[in-house]
N, C-alpha and C positions, 0 to 999 in steps of 0.2 A: 437402426440400430438400438441394439440389442439394452434395453434399461432392465430384465428380468436378468440380476448375474448377484449370482450366489458364492461365490469363491471370493477368500478375501486373501491380500497377499502379505507376506511378512518381509519385516522391515527390522535392521539390525541397524547400530548404532555405527557413527563412520570418524576414528578415532586412527590418526598419523597414519593415514592410507591402507585401514584394515578398517573390517565388520568387525563388529565384539554388540556380547547380550551386552547387556547391563548387570552390576554387579549387583543390584538386590534381585536378579533376575526376576521379575514381574515384568507383563506387556499390560498393555493398556489397546483398542477395537477403537477404530472412528466409526461411523453409520451413514450410508447416504441417507439427507431429509431427503428423498424425492419417495424411497419405498421403509423403509430403515435398515439394510440390511446392511449385515457387517460386507465394510469395505477394506480393510488394513489392519493389523496387528503389531504392533513400534515398541519399543521399549520402555518402560517406563521408568528414568535412569535414575543412578543416587546423587550425592552432590559428587562423591569419588568417581563416577565415569566424569561429570562436569569435570572435576580436577583436570584428571585425566586426559582428555582434551585440551582444556586449558595450558597444559604445560607441553603434547605435543607444540600448540600454535607455539610456544614462546620459543622451543629450542630450533623450532621449525624457519623463525624471525631473527634469531641469537644468530643460528650455524648455515643455515642456506646462502645464494646466493641474493634472496629473493627479493628482501629488504634494500639491499646497496644494490643491486646491477640495472640499471632501468632496462638495457639495451637487454639486456635476460630474458629478462620476464612482460615483457612488450612485445618480444617477438613471438612466445609466450603465447601470449595472451589473446596478439591477431587467428595464432594458429585456433586454441580454441573456440575462436568465431568463425572459422570455417570445417572443424569441424562440429560443430553444433548448429552449424549450415546446413550439414549433409546426413543433419539424425534424423531417425521419423519419429515428428513425436506423438502422435498421436493416441497413441497407447495410453503413456503418460498421464494428456491435457481427460483421456476418460475416465482416468481415476482420479482426478482433480474433480474431474464433474459427479463422480458422485458420491464427491466427499463435502465436497461444497455447494451443490445443487444451481451454479451456473451452467446456462446453458452450454455444451460442447464447443462451441465455432469463439466464442470467448475465451476460454480455458485452454485450446488451440495456440492462440494469437498473445497469448501470455507466455509459452515457448519458445513460440516462432521468435517472439521479437526477441531471445536475450540475442540473438547471432549480434544484431547490428549494436545493442546497447554494451556488449564486452570489444566490440572492436572500438567505437566510440571514445571509449574510457581509456583503450589500452592510447591509440591517437593522441586524445588529450593529454597522457601523461606523459609522452616524450617531452610536451612543450608548459610542464611546471615551471615558470618559470619568480624569478629569487629577482634580486637586484644587485648594483654595484653605487655605493656613491663615496666620495670623497670628503671627508670630511676636513680635510687641511692639505694643508703640502704634504705630510709624513703619515698621515692615517688614510688607511681605509675600510667602508663596513660593510661590510654580504650582509644578501638576505636569502637564507635559501632554505628550501622547504627539505622537513624529513620526514617518512612515516609517520605514521603517531602510535606505532606497534601493531600486539593481537589484539585486532577486532571481535565483540560481540554482536550480531543482529540474529535480533529475537523479533521473529516474521508474524506476521496477522495470515489470519484463516482464509480476510475475503477474494484478497489478491495475493496469490502466496509468490507467485513462481517474478510476476510483473514486481510488490515490490522487496523481495529477497535481490532481483538483478539488479534492483537502483542504486542496494545499498554493495551486493558483494563485487560488484562491478569494477570501482571508482577506488571499493577498498583494496584489492587486488591489483588493480593497476600503481595507484601508490606506496603499494612495495609494504602491504601489514600481510601478518597472514588475520586467518578469521578463526569462530565457534557457533555456526549457525545453531540456534532453537526453532524448532518449527510450532505452529503452533496449533495442540493438542485436535482439533477437527479436521485440521485436512495434512494432516504429518504425513502418510503415504505421497499424497501428492510433489511433499516436501522433495522427502526421499526417492523422490523416480527421480528428481531432476541430479541427488547426488550419486547416486545412482551411473545417471549418465555420466556426471562428471567424472569420477571415478574409475569412466575405461579411459581416459584420456593421459598416459601414462606420463608426458611431458611437464603436471606442476610439479612439487617437489612436497615426496610426503612432509603431512603435520597442517602444511599450506593451507589447508579446505576441511575442516570438521564438523561437524554437526549428532549431536546428542538431543532426543529425543525424551518428553516429560513433564512435567508441572512447570505452569512458572513459577508457586510458590516452594518448588526442591532449587532445582537446576536453573530455571532462568534466574533468578532469585543468586545461587553463587553464580555467578554467570556476570548482572550488573555490581555485584561488591567484594569480586576475586582482584586484588592486588595486581597479579600480572595482567589481569585484562584491564587497557586502554583505554580503552573507549566500549563504549555500546549505542547503537543502533537499532529504536524501536521504534517500529508503527503498531498501532492500536490503540485502547479506548484511554482518557483523559488519565482516570483513574490508576490504572495500570502507568501510565509513563510521570504521574506523580510518587509513588510508587520506588519507581526508577531510579528517577528522581535523587532521591531520600538516599535509598542504597550508595550508589555512585557517586555521594558527596564523603562519606565515608575516607574514599581517596582519592577525593579531587579528582577525580577520572573526565572525561572528557566526552559529552551528549549528545545525541540528533533524537530528534523526539519530533516522529507526525502521532496527532493527535486524535485528530479528528477533525470533522466539520462542521459546520448547521449554513451549504452553500448556499446566496439568493443566486433568484435566479432573474436578472431585473429586465421582463418586458417593458418599450415605448412605444406610445400606438401608429406608429411609423413604418409595420413590420406588413409581413405576408405571413397572416395570422396563419395559416395554415400549415406552413413550413414551421415555424418558429414552436408550434406547439408538437408537428409532429420534432423537432428534434429539441426541443427542452422534454419530454417524456423520457430521450433515449439518454439526455444531460443529466434526468431524476434517477438511469442508471438501475430501470422501473425490470431492466433483462434481470440482474442480480437481485432484484426482487429490494431496494436500493441501502441494501449492501457495501455503496463502494464510499473511501472516506469523502471523495470530493462530489459527493451525488449534489444536485441541483435541485434540494424537493422544496427551498423554502418561498415558494415563487408570487414575484412581489408585480402587480400587472395595471398600467396605465387608467386612473377610473375610465375615464372615457372609452375606453374599449373593454375594458375588465369581461363583459358578457363572450363576449365575438371570442377571446381569446379561449374562457372558462369553456363555452361549444365547443372550439376545437381541440381543446385536450380532452377534452370524453371522449368524444368520436373517436380521434384518434388510437384512445387506451382500449376503447369498450372491444379493438375490433385484435387484441392483442391476443393471442393463448398462452395460459398460463398450463406449462407443466413438467413432467420428466428432464433434466439439462440433456442427456444424452436423446430425445426425440426432437426432429430435424423441424417439426412443427413450434414444439415450444420456443416461447419469445417470452417471457419471466419464469424464473425457475423460483424455483421455496426456500421457502427463508433456513438459516444454516441448521437448529437442532431445538427441540423443546422448549429448552430454556430462553432462545430466545423469539422462540413464536408463541408462550404464554409476557412476554414481556411488549413485545409489537400490538396485543391484542389489550392490554392497559396501556395501553399509549390511543390505540384506538375508541379504546371505548370512554376517554378522556375527555377527548379529541369531539365527540358528540355531544358531550356538554358542555363545552368551549365556543364551538364553532356549528357552520350550514356544512354535511356534509352533502355530497356532490355525487356520490358514483362509490360502490365497492363497502368495505367497512364489517366484511364477516371472513370467517376463517371456510376456505371452499374444504365443502365433502362429499360425497359421491363414492362411486370404486377407487377410480385413477388417483382421489385425492386421501382416502380418511387412510392410510398411513407413510401418509408425507405435512411437512409440516406445507403449507399451500395457503398462502392470503390473498383474498381480493387486493388489484388492485383499489387502492385508495385514495377520496379526490376529499378534501376537505376548503373549502368557501368562508372567506369575512370572518379569516381567522384572524385571535386577537396576536398581541407579537407581547403581551405576561403573560400568555398558554403554554403551556406544554410542550404541547405539541411542536410552537411553531420556537422554541429556544432549545428543547434536548434535540442530542440526536440521539433519531430513535430505532436506526436502522432496521428499516421495513421498507414496503411497496405503499410508502403514506406519502403524495403531497401536498401542501399546504398551501393555499392564493389569501393574497392578502391585498388590495389596490392602494394605487398611491397616488397624491394630484401632480407633483410635478417632478423637477429632479433633486429637489435637496431631501424633500419628503421621503424617496425612494434612496437615497443614500442613509438619511436617519434611520430605515428600514432596517438595511443590508445590515449595516453596523450595528446595529442593535441584538448582538451573540455576545455569548463567551470567546466565541470560536474568529476565526478568522483565514482558513486555510484555502477557500478561490473562490470564484463567483463568471456570472455570466452574466453580460447587457445586450441585449437586441436593442439596436437603434441606427437607421439609415444615417442617421447625423454623425456625422466624423468628430464635429470640435464636441455634442454631449455624447458621444461613445469617450475621448481622451479622457474629459471632465469626469465623468461616472468610475472612469475606470482609474482615476489618480486619486478623486477622492476615499474610494472601495478600500478594507481593511481590508487588504486578502492577500495573499500570495501569488497566489494564482487567476488573473482573469480572465477568460474568452473573449472576443466579440463579435457577435453575430457567428456564433460557433457553440456548440455542444462543449462541453470536456472532452483532452480527447491528452496522449501520451501515458500513463503511470504512475499515475501521483506528479513530484516533482520532476519525475527523470524520465525522457522520454528518448525513443531509440536515436534518435538528434542531438541530447543531449543539452535540453533549454532544463535549467534548473529554477527553481523559487524557491523561497526561503517561507516559513510559516508563518503568520503576525497571530499573538495573543495568545491564548492560551491553545489553539492547533498546534505549537511543534515549536521545535529550537532547530537553527540548523538547515542545513540543504543536503537531504543527505544524498544524494544525488551528483554531487563536484567531487571533484576528485582530490578537490582543494580540502573540503572533508573532512580526510583523512590524513591527512597531511598537519607537522610542528613548522610552524616560521622561528629556525632559527640564525639569530644576528651575532653572529663575527666578525672583532676590530680588529685589525692589523694596524700595528705601524710602524712603518715604515723604515724609521730615523736605528733600530735594533739595532 
């Protein structure tokens, strides 16, 4: 597959079913983290552009059948799922690979999972249940779910298609209209999906809108605008807190997924070759550790600690680091120069606080000099109060800390501000269940690497974040509804 691609693709905003240029007449570019080349040219939009998109979404919610006719919209969404399933996604996945760096096969999966995500959300929307209660002999209480209204979806750069689909599909299925703000780093890959959706004629104009631009401008407007009833955001903790503050001005509903520092708890009764291999995948090294639920914090039972570290190191050492369009590449680059600098700062701090087992440097040489490539890095004997044990690094950096027993393992696992996910390896079912119940995380995998698109996979499995990892369950259709009570007196 060709990696030396020089032509950049231009995109406009998508508002009310039309492709429009920014009123500011300004654009920005995205760049390939593997070689520095330009990939996309997108609109650097103004507040006025975002307001136009919100107005279009609000009109569609108020005036079309989308919000009121569940049969209408779920039939269309089922048809959309078939349309997406028949659409070739390779070109879109190639653009996304050139923007985020993740190897091509993983980006292709993001696009090809969408049909089942849409289909599942449409199915669940047909069975949104309320309740009927006989309060007394001549009184009845009804509880029913209604769509929340206009939903703003702010998309991350690391897995933009699967995480957009996680919010978009259930929001549409619930009867909401949406305004999407792509991450600037991967705006082209996101706009490719919008281009594909725009060719599907059955969704009314204004139901789906997409505006590119900076978070401080169009993102802030989306979070604070009074006509946006809900914001769904995936991203870093500090930005999530700012969105909460902006949303508080008109008390809008918020669903947040704000990252993690996920523990991978390895008890001493497993096959360490298999556990080590799956732990490498669970740490999401294929995307240089840049996945929110990456289990980069490994806790290993002390009696088998050395065996695991050797097996993990041996597995990682065989992996090729390279450009995401190179079929031989198993680990991609860090997304940009800023993130590269941040990761290297953490590595240098880790060298002071813990034992460096492997890696620890930036890769150089003719195939690496123009990109942001970091060696897969493993630290051992990592103190829990160190920055590399506590902070979400978002790089190919894995830490190992030994534990003595179940109680210590759980204490270490829960000793961060995050609570997104966890992995537990043991052949003792009783121990697995006890550990899973005591771990403060919204998603727990037992004897399996993390799977699914964050909270929401193609089968509709939904979880909630704990602690500072977020609020809500954005993959749930119910999340995009409001519960209304209707009290009826039969004696009137």
